[in-house]
C-alpha positions as a LaTeX table, in Angstrom:
\begin{tabular}{lrrr}
\hline
Residue & $x$ (\AA) & $y$ (\AA) & $z$ (\AA) \\
\hline
Unk1 & 27.94 & 100.77 & 101.22 \\
Unk2 & 31.62 & 100.12 & 100.44 \\
Unk3 & 32.81 & 103.12 & 102.02 \\
Unk4 & 31.06 & 102.15 & 105.20 \\
Unk5 & 32.49 & 98.85 & 105.12 \\
Unk6 & 36.20 & 99.97 & 104.82 \\
Unk7 & 35.66 & 102.54 & 107.54 \\
Unk8 & 34.42 & 99.80 & 109.86 \\
Unk9 & 37.81 & 98.00 & 109.34 \\
Unk10 & 40.24 & 100.91 & 109.54 \\
Unk11 & 40.31 & 101.07 & 113.36 \\
Unk12 & 42.84 & 99.37 & 115.55 \\
Unk13 & 43.47 & 95.54 & 114.85 \\
Unk14 & 43.27 & 93.75 & 118.04 \\
Unk15 & 42.69 & 89.83 & 117.84 \\
Unk16 & 44.14 & 86.78 & 119.70 \\
Unk17 & 43.81 & 83.16 & 119.50 \\
Unk18 & 45.49 & 80.78 & 121.94 \\
Unk19 & 45.74 & 77.18 & 122.99 \\
Unk20 & 46.35 & 75.43 & 126.04 \\
Unk21 & 49.45 & 73.23 & 126.06 \\
Unk22 & 49.62 & 72.11 & 130.02 \\
Unk23 & 46.85 & 70.83 & 132.15 \\
Unk24 & 45.52 & 72.80 & 134.86 \\
Unk25 & 43.25 & 72.15 & 137.95 \\
Unk26 & 41.51 & 73.62 & 140.75 \\
Unk27 & 40.89 & 77.37 & 140.99 \\
Unk28 & 43.51 & 78.89 & 138.76 \\
Unk29 & 43.66 & 81.23 & 135.60 \\
Unk30 & 44.31 & 79.14 & 132.58 \\
Unk31 & 47.36 & 80.26 & 131.10 \\
Unk32 & 46.91 & 79.52 & 127.43 \\
Unk33 & 50.42 & 79.30 & 126.23 \\
Unk34 & 50.30 & 78.02 & 122.71 \\
Unk35 & 49.99 & 81.47 & 120.88 \\
Unk36 & 48.62 & 81.24 & 117.40 \\
Unk37 & 47.51 & 84.90 & 116.70 \\
Unk38 & 48.22 & 87.80 & 118.98 \\
Unk39 & 47.47 & 90.99 & 116.86 \\
Unk40 & 48.50 & 94.13 & 119.08 \\
Unk41 & 49.98 & 91.93 & 121.72 \\
Unk42 & 47.48 & 92.53 & 124.13 \\
Unk43 & 47.25 & 88.84 & 125.29 \\
Unk44 & 50.19 & 87.91 & 127.83 \\
Unk45 & 50.60 & 83.96 & 127.82 \\
Unk46 & 52.73 & 84.31 & 130.85 \\
Unk47 & 49.49 & 85.52 & 132.99 \\
Unk48 & 46.85 & 83.83 & 130.82 \\
Unk49 & 45.13 & 87.63 & 130.65 \\
Unk50 & 44.15 & 89.85 & 127.93 \\
Unk51 & 44.65 & 93.41 & 128.92 \\
Unk52 & 42.67 & 96.26 & 127.24 \\
Unk53 & 44.40 & 99.00 & 125.65 \\
Unk54 & 41.74 & 100.37 & 123.47 \\
Unk55 & 38.40 & 101.09 & 124.87 \\
Unk56 & 35.42 & 99.42 & 123.05 \\
Unk57 & 33.21 & 96.37 & 122.49 \\
Unk58 & 34.97 & 93.11 & 122.45 \\
Unk59 & 34.02 & 89.40 & 121.40 \\
Unk60 & 35.52 & 86.54 & 123.48 \\
Unk61 & 34.83 & 82.91 & 123.35 \\
Unk62 & 36.54 & 79.88 & 125.15 \\
Unk63 & 36.42 & 76.15 & 124.90 \\
Unk64 & 38.05 & 74.20 & 127.63 \\
Unk65 & 38.43 & 70.28 & 127.40 \\
Unk66 & 37.96 & 68.57 & 130.70 \\
Unk67 & 40.28 & 66.04 & 131.73 \\
Unk68 & 37.95 & 63.28 & 133.38 \\
Unk69 & 37.74 & 59.81 & 134.32 \\
Unk70 & 37.21 & 60.26 & 137.88 \\
Unk71 & 33.54 & 60.90 & 138.27 \\
Unk72 & 34.25 & 64.76 & 138.64 \\
Unk73 & 33.02 & 67.96 & 136.96 \\
Unk74 & 34.86 & 71.13 & 135.67 \\
Unk75 & 33.61 & 74.73 & 135.68 \\
Unk76 & 35.32 & 77.30 & 133.81 \\
Unk77 & 34.52 & 80.98 & 134.00 \\
Unk78 & 35.34 & 83.95 & 131.95 \\
Unk79 & 36.09 & 86.63 & 134.01 \\
Unk80 & 36.52 & 90.53 & 133.81 \\
Unk81 & 38.64 & 92.23 & 136.60 \\
Unk82 & 37.96 & 89.39 & 138.86 \\
Unk83 & 33.88 & 89.22 & 138.21 \\
Unk84 & 32.17 & 86.47 & 136.47 \\
Unk85 & 30.90 & 87.37 & 133.25 \\
Unk86 & 30.40 & 83.83 & 131.62 \\
Unk87 & 30.34 & 80.48 & 133.24 \\
Unk88 & 30.20 & 76.89 & 131.72 \\
Unk89 & 30.33 & 73.25 & 133.28 \\
Unk90 & 31.61 & 69.99 & 131.85 \\
Unk91 & 30.38 & 66.89 & 133.52 \\
Unk92 & 32.05 & 63.48 & 133.64 \\
Unk93 & 29.26 & 61.11 & 133.22 \\
Unk94 & 29.63 & 58.22 & 130.92 \\
Unk95 & 32.54 & 59.74 & 129.15 \\
Unk96 & 36.12 & 60.89 & 130.18 \\
Unk97 & 36.19 & 64.05 & 128.30 \\
Unk98 & 33.56 & 66.93 & 127.93 \\
Unk99 & 33.70 & 70.52 & 126.78 \\
Unk100 & 32.91 & 73.65 & 128.66 \\
Unk101 & 32.27 & 76.61 & 126.47 \\
Unk102 & 30.80 & 79.96 & 126.52 \\
Unk103 & 31.11 & 83.31 & 124.54 \\
Unk104 & 30.62 & 87.14 & 125.52 \\
Unk105 & 30.38 & 90.45 & 124.28 \\
Unk106 & 31.68 & 93.09 & 126.70 \\
Unk107 & 32.38 & 96.75 & 126.82 \\
Unk108 & 36.26 & 97.27 & 128.24 \\
Unk109 & 37.86 & 100.19 & 129.48 \\
Unk110 & 41.83 & 100.70 & 129.04 \\
Unk111 & 43.39 & 98.47 & 131.76 \\
Unk112 & 40.50 & 96.08 & 132.04 \\
Unk113 & 41.53 & 92.23 & 132.21 \\
Unk114 & 39.87 & 89.37 & 130.67 \\
Unk115 & 40.69 & 86.01 & 131.34 \\
Unk116 & 39.35 & 82.27 & 131.92 \\
Unk117 & 39.71 & 80.73 & 135.39 \\
Unk118 & 38.88 & 77.23 & 136.57 \\
Unk119 & 36.26 & 77.21 & 139.39 \\
Unk120 & 37.05 & 73.49 & 140.30 \\
Unk121 & 37.89 & 70.39 & 138.19 \\
Unk122 & 40.67 & 69.52 & 135.63 \\
Unk123 & 41.52 & 71.01 & 132.32 \\
Unk124 & 43.01 & 68.85 & 129.74 \\
Unk125 & 46.36 & 70.34 & 128.08 \\
Unk126 & 46.88 & 68.63 & 124.84 \\
Unk127 & 50.18 & 69.89 & 123.83 \\
Unk128 & 49.95 & 71.60 & 120.31 \\
Unk129 & 46.65 & 70.06 & 119.61 \\
Unk130 & 44.49 & 73.13 & 120.77 \\
Unk131 & 41.65 & 71.15 & 122.38 \\
Unk132 & 41.38 & 74.14 & 124.82 \\
Unk133 & 41.23 & 77.45 & 123.23 \\
Unk134 & 40.62 & 81.18 & 124.17 \\
Unk135 & 39.88 & 83.90 & 121.43 \\
Unk136 & 38.94 & 87.49 & 121.19 \\
Unk137 & 38.86 & 90.68 & 119.18 \\
Unk138 & 37.78 & 94.16 & 119.11 \\
Unk139 & 34.50 & 94.67 & 117.37 \\
Unk140 & 33.96 & 98.32 & 117.80 \\
Unk141 & 36.38 & 101.17 & 119.25 \\
Unk142 & 34.67 & 103.69 & 121.22 \\
\hline
\end{tabular}
């Protein structure tokens, strides 16, 4: 069993964990610019996009804090090459802040892009507090 376990971890090391410093609103790609971990450098903080360089099965998760107080809602979608693969909503009811979050397991080919995009509403920045985060890693290379 030990041999199988070590074999599972001998592949490419690809993982990232990033936070959102600045507020965003409307219908834009969230540019998570507080980079904590970026093994392999496949996440680009300038574009907010993870670009696959190793084909395989990946896990992604995101948590976006809504900046509320004006009675609106916020939608946050995880997209692969422009197509929505997961959606989440945060609603401003009796509180000013709420979270939108979701997770996915996706097969990616080389060149595929994965990112989180607002579909309306306002995302809270949080400076270095990492209220809003985006993470992903390679589970199984092809």
